[in-house]
Every structure is written in structure tokens, then in C-alpha cells.
N, C-alpha and C positions, 0 to 999 in steps of 0.2 A: 317434626315435618319439615319441606323445604319455604323457601320463603318463593312464594306463586312469580314477583321476577324474577330471581336467581334461576329460574326452573327452563326460563323464559328466550333468557341471556344465552342460557347452554345451546336448546333447539335451535336458539336463530346464529347457532356457532354455529350446528352439524353442517347448518342446510346451506349458510352461508358454503364453508368449505368442501362440501357437493353439488355448488355451484360452478366454487371455480374453477372445482375435476372438472364436474362436462365441460364448464367452454375453451380450459382447454386442450383437448378430447378434438374437440369442436373443429376450435383451429389445427392443430396438428390434421384430423384428417378431410378439410379444405386444403391446405395448402400443400398436403399430398395428392391429392385429386390436383389445384392447376399446374405445380409444376410434374408432372410427371409428360410423356409427350406422347402421342398417340403411336399404338405404332404402326408400321409401316403396312397395307393398305398390301394384298400377295400380288406377287407376277401372273396376275392375270392375263394368257395369249389369247382368250378368243377376240377379244376388238380386232388384234395380231393377223388371228386366223384370217375371219372376214374378210380385212381391207383385202391380204394378198389374194382371195376369191375375185376380189371388185377390182381390183390392178390386175391381175394380168386380162380379165376379161371389157376395157376399159384395155385394154395394149394391146387385147386379137382384135377389136373393130376401131383404134382412133385413126390409124393407117389411114383410115377413108374419106381423115377428115383433114382439109387442104393443115397443108402448114406441123402437121405432128408426121411422123415419123412409125414408118410402114415395119412393128415388126418382125414381120412374115418376110420384107425382101434383107432388115437385119441380121438373118442370121443365117442368109442364102451363103456367103461364103465366108472366109478370111478378109477380101477385101475390101467389102462389104459392113459387117459386123465394124471392123478399124474407122473407113469413113465414117462409119451412123453409126456407132454406141454413143458416140456425146450427147449428138442430140437426143438420142434414145435415154441419155440418159438424163440429161436437167429435161426433157420432158418426165419423166416420170417422178420424180422430184415438184417438179408445180404441183401432184396433186397429194402427195403426201404431210396429211394435214402436223404444227409446226411440234417438235419432239421426237415426228419416226422415220426413220432413215429405213434402202433397199440394199441388199446386192444380190444382185447375177451373176447365174452361172451359168454358157453353155460354154458349146467344146466349141469354139473361138473364142473366146472371149469371156472375163468378168466386165463390172459394172458397176456402181455405186462404192458406196460405204463399207470392210471387212469389220463384221458386228463384233465385239468385244465377249468374250469367253459370259459375263456375269452378266449382257445385259439381258434385260429380257426382248424370245424370239419369234420367230416359228416361219416353221423353213416347212413350205412349201415345192417337193418337185415333181413338174410338170413336162410335159413331150413336148417339143412344136416338129413339125414337118418342115421341114430346109425343099422343095422343089429341086430347086436347079441338079440335086443330087436323087428327087423319089423317098428320105430315107426321111427317120423319123430320129434324135436326137433326146437326150438327158437333158436336160435343165437343172437350177434353182432359184429358184427366185423366192429370201427370205427379208420376213416383214421386220425391223426392230425399233429398238426406245433406245436410246441419245441418255 
């Protein structure tokens, strides 16, 4: 029959090895969690869709305020577009939150920044009325993140 002291030391050694192994596993798991990079959030464009809708509504009605370009008068002709587009572009830039950009296409020209292919974006086609020619033209507003 083995001595009682010896049995305790063998059991203690087993518990010590198990505890050391558990500690190594725990530290490894914690290190893995700490050093893992979170996944990129999905490129959700729902907020860009809402922003483009709001931006079009504001552009349509903001011309009634002094000091702001009237979108309906900006697209009356190529000459009006060239004369007033920089003012419209500057006005739109002041309305966008940081990190957001826009690109507006009309039959008379473009304004804003062309989005790269990889940028999250929302494309909103819309129609605008040209009072001088009594016609409706196709336009596009692209709101995107830089």
C-alpha cells in the first residue's frame, strides 16, 4: 500500500499539469479574441437612399430661399447650367454630412464627384421639368461615401 503522502503529491502533480494546460488554453483564447479585427460593417446603402431623397426634396424647394440656386432654373438650358451649376454644387456640398459625396448628371452637364466603382453608393434617377422647352428630362443623383 502506497504511503498517503506520496499519493497526494501524485494527485497534486496531475492537478498542477491540468491547471497549467487550462491556463494556456485560456490565455490563447483571450489573445485570439483581443487580436482579431472586427469584420467590416456591410455596405448598407439605406441611409444613402434616404439622403438622396431628402437632398432632391431640398434642391426642389430651396430655390425659394434667398441666396440659394433654384434647381428648376439651373436646368433650363446649357448656358444656365454652366452659369449656375457651380453655385448649385457648392450648395449641395454644404448639405451633405462629412464623408458623403454626390454626383449629379443632367442633359446639360454634370456636377459633383464621380464615384469610384468600389464606393458604397445609391443611384436615384429622377425627372426634371425644363420650363423653356416644356419638356421633361432624365437626370440622376448619385450619393456615395468616400
